[in-house]
N, CA, C and O of each residue as an XYZ file, in Angstrom:
644
protein
N     -33.537     -8.989     19.667
C     -33.721     -9.803     18.482
C     -33.156    -11.229     18.694
O     -33.775    -12.226     18.321
N     -31.947    -11.279     19.312
C     -31.317    -12.583     19.577
C     -32.233    -13.398     20.481
O     -32.348    -14.611     20.308
N     -32.888    -12.750     21.444
C     -33.741    -13.444     22.381
C     -34.960    -14.021     21.668
O     -35.386    -15.133     21.982
N     -35.516    -13.299     20.734
C     -36.666    -13.822     19.968
C     -36.284    -15.008     19.152
O     -37.048    -15.967     19.037
N     -35.063    -14.955     18.561
C     -34.559    -16.111     17.786
C     -34.403    -17.309     18.679
O     -34.764    -18.423     18.299
N     -33.871    -17.098     19.860
C     -33.676    -18.170     20.821
C     -35.008    -18.734     21.282
O     -35.134    -19.944     21.467
N     -36.018    -17.867     21.473
C     -37.330    -18.330     21.853
C     -37.943    -19.219     20.764
O     -38.611    -20.208     21.066
N     -37.717    -18.870     19.536
C     -38.278    -19.697     18.455
C     -37.655    -21.076     18.416
O     -38.264    -22.005     17.887
N     -36.441    -21.240     18.966
C     -35.825    -22.546     19.043
C     -36.361    -23.330     20.244
O     -36.556    -24.543     20.163
N     -36.594    -22.634     21.347
C     -37.065    -23.304     22.526
C     -38.537    -23.733     22.343
O     -38.903    -24.855     22.691
N     -39.364    -22.849     21.804
C     -40.746    -23.175     21.552
C     -40.916    -23.319     20.069
O     -41.080    -22.323     19.364
N     -40.881    -24.575     19.563
C     -40.816    -24.812     18.130
C     -41.954    -24.202     17.345
O     -43.074    -24.050     17.833
N     -41.633    -23.861     16.127
C     -42.650    -23.329     15.199
C     -43.012    -24.416     14.212
O     -43.384    -24.125     13.075
N     -42.909    -25.667     14.632
C     -43.120    -26.809     13.765
C     -44.431    -26.752     13.051
O     -44.489    -27.113     11.876
N     -45.507    -26.312     13.700
C     -46.799    -26.294     13.063
C     -46.831    -25.354     11.860
O     -47.650    -25.529     10.958
N     -45.945    -24.359     11.840
C     -45.867    -23.443     10.739
C     -44.791    -23.801      9.734
O     -44.726    -23.203      8.660
N     -43.942    -24.771     10.064
C     -42.822    -25.125      9.221
C     -43.310    -25.851      7.958
O     -44.243    -26.654      7.982
N     -42.636    -25.526      6.873
C     -42.924    -26.177      5.596
C     -41.602    -26.788      5.100
O     -40.972    -26.269      4.179
N     -41.205    -27.876      5.716
C     -39.914    -28.486      5.439
C     -39.886    -29.150      4.066
O     -40.781    -29.923      3.723
N     -38.857    -28.843      3.287
C     -38.628    -29.474      1.957
C     -37.366    -30.328      2.059
O     -36.305    -29.828      2.433
N     -37.478    -31.589      1.734
C     -36.315    -32.493      1.777
C     -35.341    -32.088      0.630
O     -35.736    -31.969     -0.530
N     -34.061    -31.883      1.006
C     -33.077    -31.482     -0.015
C     -31.946    -32.503     -0.185
O     -31.239    -32.475     -1.192
N     -31.768    -33.421      0.810
C     -30.677    -34.365      0.732
C     -30.900    -35.486      1.751
O     -31.514    -35.258      2.793
N     -30.414    -36.676      1.462
C     -30.445    -37.780      2.418
C     -29.097    -38.473      2.445
O     -28.529    -38.784      1.398
N     -28.589    -38.712      3.633
C     -27.393    -39.513      3.870
C     -27.655    -40.237      5.198
O     -28.633    -40.979      5.283
N     -26.842    -40.060      6.221
C     -27.169    -40.669      7.511
C     -28.292    -39.929      8.208
O     -28.791    -40.369      9.244
N     -28.692    -38.782      7.624
C     -29.824    -37.989      8.100
C     -30.628    -37.477      6.901
O     -30.140    -37.456      5.771
N     -31.850    -37.073      7.170
C     -32.644    -36.371      6.174
C     -32.424    -34.883      6.407
O     -32.503    -34.418      7.544
N     -32.151    -34.133      5.348
C     -31.827    -32.723      5.477
C     -32.943    -31.895      4.793
O     -33.277    -32.107      3.627
N     -33.489    -30.966      5.554
C     -34.649    -30.186      5.086
C     -34.314    -28.674      5.156
O     -33.476    -28.228      5.941
N     -35.014    -27.920      4.295
C     -34.945    -26.454      4.390
C     -36.406    -25.953      4.379
O     -37.260    -26.511      3.689
N     -36.665    -24.908      5.145
C     -37.992    -24.280      5.141
C     -37.881    -23.013      4.258
O     -37.463    -21.947      4.709
N     -38.275    -23.186      2.979
C     -38.178    -22.050      2.045
C     -39.163    -20.954      2.352
O     -38.909    -19.791      2.039
N     -40.278    -21.295      2.956
C     -41.335    -20.315      3.239
C     -40.859    -19.239      4.244
O     -41.319    -18.098      4.192
N     -39.949    -19.603      5.144
C     -39.500    -18.655      6.148
C     -38.167    -17.988      5.833
O     -37.582    -17.342      6.703
N     -37.674    -18.133      4.597
C     -36.411    -17.497      4.210
C     -36.633    -15.987      4.120
O     -37.698    -15.515      3.721
N     -35.589    -15.244      4.507
C     -35.596    -13.797      4.376
C     -34.351    -13.386      3.610
O     -33.291    -13.997      3.749
N     -34.488    -12.350      2.807
C     -33.370    -11.895      1.955
C     -33.101    -10.449      2.181
O     -34.027     -9.645      2.286
N     -31.809    -10.094      2.260
C     -31.373     -8.695      2.382
C     -30.148     -8.578      1.493
O     -29.066     -9.023      1.877
N     -30.294     -7.985      0.309
C     -29.175     -7.896     -0.620
C     -28.805     -9.267     -1.140
O     -29.642     -9.979     -1.694
N     -27.559     -9.631     -0.961
C     -27.097    -10.934     -1.417
C     -26.997    -11.924     -0.266
O     -26.368    -12.974     -0.400
N     -27.621    -11.591      0.878
C     -27.600    -12.483      2.058
C     -29.009    -13.036      2.270
O     -30.008    -12.334      2.108
N     -29.052    -14.294      2.630
C     -30.320    -14.980      2.868
C     -30.263    -15.705      4.214
O     -29.293    -16.396      4.525
N     -31.303    -15.533      4.988
C     -31.412    -16.293      6.257
C     -32.455    -17.381      6.059
O     -33.522    -17.139      5.496
N     -32.136    -18.574      6.527
C     -33.029    -19.714      6.350
C     -32.931    -20.675      7.529
O     -31.903    -20.775      8.198
N     -34.049    -21.385      7.761
C     -34.077    -22.480      8.735
C     -33.787    -23.763      7.993
O     -34.312    -23.980      6.900
N     -32.966    -24.609      8.562
C     -32.786    -25.953      8.035
C     -32.749    -26.961      9.187
O     -32.422    -26.621     10.325
N     -33.091    -28.200      8.859
C     -33.288    -29.246      9.841
C     -32.561    -30.502      9.398
O     -32.609    -30.898      8.233
N     -31.870    -31.129     10.382
C     -31.260    -32.446     10.143
C     -31.989    -33.413     11.034
O     -32.057    -33.224     12.249
N     -32.543    -34.464     10.428
C     -33.349    -35.447     11.158
C     -32.719    -36.824     11.011
O     -32.530    -37.311      9.896
N     -32.394    -37.451     12.136
C     -31.719    -38.750     12.166
C     -32.672    -39.887     12.524
O     -33.529    -39.725     13.392
N     -32.532    -41.017     11.874
C     -33.349    -42.187     12.158
C     -33.017    -42.775     13.546
O     -33.902    -43.245     14.262
N     -31.739    -42.735     13.902
C     -31.253    -43.275     15.189
C     -30.705    -42.123     16.036
O     -30.189    -41.144     15.497
N     -30.818    -42.241     17.359
C     -30.298    -41.176     18.231
C     -28.793    -40.989     18.018
O     -28.065    -41.961     17.816
N     -28.332    -39.738     18.063
C     -26.938    -39.346     17.947
C     -26.501    -38.909     19.333
O     -27.330    -38.490     20.140
N     -25.208    -39.002     19.620
C     -24.699    -38.614     20.941
C     -23.571    -37.592     20.765
O     -22.685    -37.764     19.927
N     -23.621    -36.550     21.552
C     -22.527    -35.601     21.666
C     -21.911    -35.831     23.069
O     -22.616    -35.829     24.078
N     -20.602    -36.024     23.096
C     -19.940    -36.328     24.356
C     -19.987    -35.182     25.352
O     -20.372    -35.378     26.505
N     -19.597    -33.979     24.918
C     -19.547    -32.823     25.796
C     -19.977    -31.566     25.035
O     -19.589    -31.356     23.886
N     -20.778    -30.746     25.692
C     -21.107    -29.430     25.164
C     -20.808    -28.449     26.284
O     -21.324    -28.594     27.393
N     -19.975    -27.447     26.004
C     -19.716    -26.413     26.976
C     -20.469    -25.126     26.563
O     -20.521    -24.781     25.382
N     -21.031    -24.448     27.527
C     -21.761    -23.227     27.254
C     -21.732    -22.326     28.464
O     -21.451    -22.771     29.577
N     -22.017    -21.091     28.250
C     -22.202    -20.141     29.327
C     -23.690    -19.838     29.366
O     -24.280    -19.452     28.357
N     -24.279    -20.011     30.508
C     -25.733    -19.928     30.550
C     -26.250    -18.587     31.000
O     -25.571    -17.821     31.684
N     -27.471    -18.329     30.595
C     -28.191    -17.108     30.992
C     -29.535    -17.576     31.570
O     -30.251    -18.378     30.969
N     -29.838    -17.058     32.721
C     -31.120    -17.348     33.319
C     -31.917    -16.077     33.307
O     -31.418    -15.032     33.724
N     -33.173    -16.137     32.829
C     -33.957    -14.906     32.780
C     -35.406    -15.173     33.202
O     -35.904    -16.299     33.199
N     -36.036    -14.070     33.558
C     -37.455    -14.117     33.859
C     -38.103    -13.095     32.928
O     -37.710    -11.929     32.888
N     -39.113    -13.565     32.174
C     -39.702    -12.726     31.142
C     -41.206    -12.657     31.303
O     -41.828    -13.490     31.962
N     -41.770    -11.632     30.676
C     -43.212    -11.440     30.684
C     -43.640    -11.385     29.208
O     -43.040    -10.665     28.411
N     -44.689    -12.156     28.850
C     -45.130    -12.223     27.471
C     -46.549    -11.660     27.368
O     -47.416    -11.963     28.187
N     -46.760    -10.849     26.362
C     -48.108    -10.382     25.981
C     -48.408    -11.012     24.633
O     -48.030    -10.485     23.587
N     -49.101    -12.162     24.673
C     -49.339    -12.920     23.454
C     -50.231    -12.183     22.473
O     -50.040    -12.294     21.262
N     -51.193    -11.439     22.969
C     -52.115    -10.695     22.107
C     -51.367     -9.614     21.311
O     -51.554     -9.479     20.102
N     -50.527     -8.857     22.004
C     -49.768     -7.779     21.375
C     -48.460     -8.289     20.712
O     -47.764     -7.535     20.031
N     -48.150     -9.581     20.928
C     -46.909    -10.171     20.409
C     -45.697     -9.441     20.904
O     -44.801     -9.123     20.123
N     -45.648     -9.169     22.180
C     -44.537     -8.463     22.801
C     -43.973     -9.269     23.980
O     -44.667    -10.079     24.596
N     -42.706     -9.020     24.267
C     -42.051     -9.692     25.359
C     -41.176     -8.673     26.101
O     -40.594     -7.778     25.489
N     -41.095     -8.823     27.423
C     -40.268     -7.969     28.209
C     -39.463     -8.806     29.170
O     -40.011     -9.653     29.876
N     -38.144     -8.573     29.203
C     -37.284     -9.287     30.146
C     -37.308     -8.532     31.452
O     -36.991     -7.344     31.498
N     -37.690     -9.227     32.531
C     -37.796     -8.632     33.838
C     -36.473     -8.688     34.613
O     -36.104     -7.751     35.321
N     -35.785     -9.801     34.458
C     -34.490     -9.983     35.163
C     -33.713    -11.073     34.460
O     -34.287    -11.986     33.867
N     -32.390    -10.963     34.535
C     -31.549    -12.040     33.975
C     -30.222    -12.090     34.715
O     -29.794    -11.116     35.334
N     -29.573    -13.269     34.632
C     -28.270    -13.461     35.240
C     -27.404    -14.221     34.268
O     -27.837    -15.237     33.723
N     -26.204    -13.765     34.037
C     -25.235    -14.409     33.174
C     -24.220    -15.139     34.069
O     -23.592    -14.544     34.945
N     -24.086    -16.444     33.816
C     -23.154    -17.240     34.618
C     -21.792    -17.239     33.981
O     -21.659    -17.647     32.827
N     -20.759    -16.788     34.699
C     -19.412    -16.612     34.167
C     -18.712    -17.945     33.911
O     -17.978    -18.067     32.931
N     -18.913    -18.915     34.741
C     -18.231    -20.191     34.595
C     -18.951    -21.047     33.544
O     -20.177    -21.161     33.571
N     -18.198    -21.641     32.629
C     -18.849    -22.485     31.624
C     -19.466    -23.715     32.272
O     -18.911    -24.295     33.205
N     -20.621    -24.094     31.757
C     -21.327    -25.278     32.171
C     -21.043    -26.396     31.154
O     -20.736    -26.098     30.000
N     -21.134    -27.645     31.543
C     -20.891    -28.764     30.616
C     -22.076    -29.742     30.695
O     -22.532    -30.122     31.774
N     -22.541    -30.121     29.526
C     -23.507    -31.198     29.404
C     -22.764    -32.384     28.799
O     -22.054    -32.236     27.804
N     -22.928    -33.552     29.397
C     -22.218    -34.758     28.927
C     -23.214    -35.762     28.329
O     -24.316    -35.958     28.843
N     -22.788    -36.387     27.230
C     -23.534    -37.487     26.623
C     -24.991    -37.156     26.301
O     -25.900    -37.886     26.696
N     -25.203    -36.089     25.606
C     -26.563    -35.694     25.242
C     -26.943    -36.456     23.972
O     -26.181    -36.494     23.007
N     -28.132    -37.061     23.989
C     -28.633    -37.814     22.835
C     -29.752    -36.998     22.167
O     -30.640    -36.467     22.833
N     -29.681    -36.917     20.855
C     -30.646    -36.134     20.089
C     -31.029    -36.886     18.797
O     -30.298    -37.757     18.326
N     -32.176    -36.528     18.253
C     -32.644    -37.103     16.976
C     -32.731    -36.079     15.879
O     -32.762    -36.429     14.700
N     -32.772    -34.785     16.259
C     -32.836    -33.751     15.206
C     -32.178    -32.491     15.678
O     -32.087    -32.211     16.873
N     -31.713    -31.721     14.687
C     -31.082    -30.406     14.929
C     -31.808    -29.408     14.038
O     -31.997    -29.649     12.845
N     -32.213    -28.285     14.625
C     -32.812    -27.189     13.817
C     -31.836    -26.006     13.901
O     -31.392    -25.607     14.977
N     -31.528    -25.471     12.727
C     -30.566    -24.358     12.609
C     -31.198    -23.157     11.917
O     -32.027    -23.309     11.021
N     -30.805    -21.988     12.334
C     -31.096    -20.725     11.630
C     -29.760    -20.252     11.160
O     -28.886    -19.980     11.983
N     -29.556    -20.139      9.842
C     -28.250    -19.748      9.291
C     -28.424    -18.589      8.317
O     -29.503    -18.352      7.774
N     -27.328    -17.884      8.122
C     -27.286    -16.816      7.163
C     -26.272    -17.169      6.079
O     -25.136    -17.534      6.381
N     -26.678    -17.062      4.836
C     -25.846    -17.383      3.694
C     -25.543    -16.135      2.879
O     -26.441    -15.360      2.550
N     -24.258    -15.948      2.556
C     -23.834    -14.869      1.702
C     -23.644    -15.471      0.316
O     -22.629    -16.115      0.050
N     -24.614    -15.263     -0.563
C     -24.630    -15.910     -1.899
C     -23.475    -15.425     -2.767
O     -22.945    -16.188     -3.575
N     -23.075    -14.147     -2.606
C     -22.008    -13.576     -3.422
C     -20.640    -14.071     -2.980
O     -19.816    -14.433     -3.821
N     -20.380    -14.095     -1.670
C     -19.053    -14.456     -1.149
C     -18.935    -15.934     -0.880
O     -17.858    -16.398     -0.507
N     -20.027    -16.711     -1.058
C     -20.076    -18.147     -0.791
C     -19.617    -18.466      0.660
O     -18.740    -19.299      0.891
N     -20.249    -17.767      1.611
C     -19.979    -17.962      3.021
C     -21.287    -18.212      3.752
O     -22.365    -17.897      3.249
N     -21.178    -18.787      4.958
C     -22.337    -18.954      5.809
C     -21.912    -18.864      7.264
O     -20.742    -19.016      7.614
N     -22.923    -18.609      8.103
C     -22.720    -18.634      9.542
C     -24.000    -19.119     10.213
O     -25.100    -18.790      9.769
N     -23.863    -19.877     11.250
C     -24.991    -20.340     12.019
C     -25.355    -19.236     13.003
O     -24.505    -18.760     13.756
N     -26.604    -18.837     12.991
C     -27.102    -17.794     13.896
C     -27.614    -18.384     15.197
O     -27.448    -17.795     16.265
N     -28.244    -19.560     15.101
C     -28.774    -20.208     16.274
C     -29.042    -21.684     15.934
O     -29.257    -22.028     14.772
N     -29.028    -22.534     16.940
C     -29.367    -23.960     16.712
C     -29.903    -24.559     17.973
O     -29.678    -24.060     19.076
N     -30.635    -25.667     17.785
C     -31.180    -26.401     18.917
C     -31.170    -27.893     18.625
O     -31.370    -28.312     17.485
N     -30.937    -28.692     19.661
C     -30.974    -30.161     19.575
C     -32.260    -30.640     20.195
O     -32.703    -30.127     21.223
N     -32.865    -31.647     19.549
C     -34.139    -32.206     20.008
C     -34.044    -33.716     20.164
O     -33.402    -34.379     19.350
N     -34.684    -34.279     21.216
C     -34.709    -35.711     21.397
C     -35.676    -36.381     20.425
O     -35.537    -37.566     20.123
N     -36.641    -35.631     19.943
C     -37.675    -36.141     19.042
C     -37.329    -35.835     17.588
O     -36.608    -34.880     17.300
N     -37.849    -36.655     16.677
C     -37.643    -36.353     15.226
C     -38.336    -35.072     14.823
O     -39.298    -34.637     15.455
N     -37.830    -34.474     13.757
C     -38.399    -33.253     13.145
C     -38.551    -32.103     14.110
O     -39.507    -31.332     14.017
N     -37.599    -31.975     15.056
C     -37.576    -30.866     16.034
C     -38.908    -30.729     16.828
O     -39.375    -29.627     17.115
N     -39.474    -31.866     17.155
C     -40.668    -31.883     17.964
C     -40.315    -31.822     19.449
O     -39.215    -32.206     19.847
N     -41.227    -31.349     20.245
C     -41.005    -31.283     21.691
C     -40.110    -30.110     22.077
O     -39.864    -29.202     21.283
N     -39.638    -30.155     23.303
C     -38.789    -29.077     23.832
C     -37.325    -29.329     23.433
O     -36.882    -30.471     23.311
N     -36.612    -28.254     23.242
C     -35.196    -28.364     22.893
C     -34.402    -28.911     24.111
O     -34.629    -28.521     25.256
N     -33.477    -29.818     23.805
C     -32.577    -30.346     24.857
C     -31.469    -29.361     25.142
O     -31.020    -29.222     26.279
N     -31.035    -28.686     24.112
C     -29.941    -27.693     24.197
C     -30.132    -26.738     23.053
O     -30.490    -27.141     21.946
N     -29.890    -25.447     23.320
C     -29.940    -24.464     22.235
C     -28.928    -23.380     22.453
O     -28.525    -23.096     23.581
N     -28.521    -22.775     21.363
C     -27.559    -21.680     21.396
C     -28.024    -20.629     20.435
O     -28.260    -20.932     19.265
N     -28.164    -19.413     20.878
C     -28.668    -18.336     20.043
C     -27.651    -17.251     19.735
O     -28.005    -16.100     19.477
N     -26.402    -17.629     19.767
C     -25.314    -16.672     19.498
C     -24.687    -16.991     18.147
O     -24.319    -18.139     17.897
N     -24.560    -16.001     17.274
C     -24.026    -16.223     15.920
C     -22.601    -16.701     15.972
O     -21.785    -16.183     16.734
N     -22.301    -17.704     15.150
C     -20.939    -18.204     15.012
C     -20.260    -17.407     13.888
O     -20.922    -16.656     13.172
N     -18.959    -17.570     13.740
C     -18.204    -16.850     12.733
C     -18.574    -17.283     11.326
O     -19.023    -18.410     11.115
N     -18.385    -16.380     10.354
C     -18.598    -16.696      8.951
C     -17.563    -17.759      8.545
O     -16.414    -17.733      8.988
N     -17.997    -18.678      7.705
C     -17.147    -19.740      7.169
C     -17.281    -19.749      5.643
O     -18.382    -19.645      5.101
N     -16.148    -19.873      4.971
C     -16.178    -20.053      3.521
C     -16.718    -21.474      3.249
O     -16.321    -22.434      3.910
N     -17.611    -21.583      2.284
C     -18.230    -22.871      1.976
C     -17.407    -23.586      0.907
O     -17.169    -23.045     -0.173
N     -16.981    -24.799      1.220
C     -16.209    -25.592      0.297
C     -17.131    -26.258     -0.733
O     -18.246    -26.654     -0.393
N     -16.678    -26.387     -1.984
C     -17.503    -27.066     -2.996
C     -17.809    -28.511     -2.665
O     -17.026    -29.170     -1.982
N     -18.924    -29.005     -3.136
C     -19.312    -30.394     -3.004
C     -19.453    -30.856     -1.551
O     -19.113    -31.993     -1.225
N     -19.956    -29.972     -0.677
C     -20.220    -30.301      0.703
C     -21.702    -30.096      0.975
O     -22.407    -29.543      0.131
N     -22.188    -30.524      2.124
C     -23.571    -30.325      2.488
C     -23.893    -28.826      2.565
O     -24.963    -28.395      2.135
N     -22.973    -28.049      3.106
C     -23.196    -26.600      3.184
C     -23.266    -25.963      1.812
O     -23.997    -24.994      1.605
N     -22.506    -26.508      0.872
C     -22.572    -26.056     -0.549
C     -24.004    -26.347     -1.082
O     -24.583    -25.512     -1.776
N     -24.545    -27.484     -0.767
C     -25.901    -27.792     -1.208
C     -26.913    -26.844     -0.589
O     -27.816    -26.365     -1.274
N     -26.769    -26.568      0.707
C     -27.679    -25.584      1.356
C     -27.567    -24.238      0.671
O     -28.584    -23.616      0.362
N     -26.324    -23.767      0.423
C     -26.072    -22.486     -0.215
C     -26.776    -22.435     -1.592
O     -27.517    -21.497     -1.888
N     -26.530    -23.447     -2.406
C     -27.139    -23.491     -3.717
C     -28.660    -23.530     -3.672
O     -29.333    -22.902     -4.490
N     -29.200    -24.281     -2.698
C     -30.637    -24.400     -2.551
C     -31.307    -23.084     -2.182
O     -32.323    -22.719     -2.773
N     -30.746    -22.368     -1.207
C     -31.389    -21.113     -0.800
C     -31.083    -19.959     -1.752
O     -31.929    -19.086     -1.944
N     -29.894    -19.937     -2.351
C     -29.547    -18.815     -3.207
C     -30.237    -18.944     -4.575
O     -30.423    -17.937     -5.259
N     -30.604    -20.119     -4.972
C     -31.269    -20.291     -6.281
C     -32.776    -20.076     -6.225
O     -33.426    -19.965     -7.264
N     -33.343    -20.017     -5.001
C     -34.766    -19.810     -4.823
C     -35.134    -18.349     -5.149
O     -34.481    -17.416     -4.683
N     -36.178    -18.174     -5.947
C     -36.645    -16.819     -6.240
C     -37.479    -16.322     -5.058
O     -38.412    -17.005     -4.636
N     -37.165    -15.174     -4.534
C     -37.897    -14.594     -3.398
C     -38.537    -13.285     -3.826
O     -39.201    -12.631     -3.022
């Protein structure tokens, strides 16, 4: 399942995305309400941050996985043939991006969230190939009032599904 989530970040689903603008500051912030999924009081949603000017991250450290896969597009199946996990952390320096696409899970009852996966793109609106992506869930965080994450929480939890 994690691999399919990571694949959706690498190969964008932009043509199917229905982005709704929810906030503007130094970036435009969007949520795709059409792809939200709900299980009890938890909701998973895609959101996008789009910047007018390129942003720079000085250093990103990650542990990489290299794999070889086989895809059956007609049957919508994938099989991993081989993979290698690199033990030593890799570092990317001075990466410039224009947009970030995130898949997050929101706990509407406990007012918490966690990022499940994210990707950085050189092009606006998550177009093109991802420059960097991570498909490993981060820890749950309590959402502070009057923050951008509070706005995301209110936006997804108030939507009728």
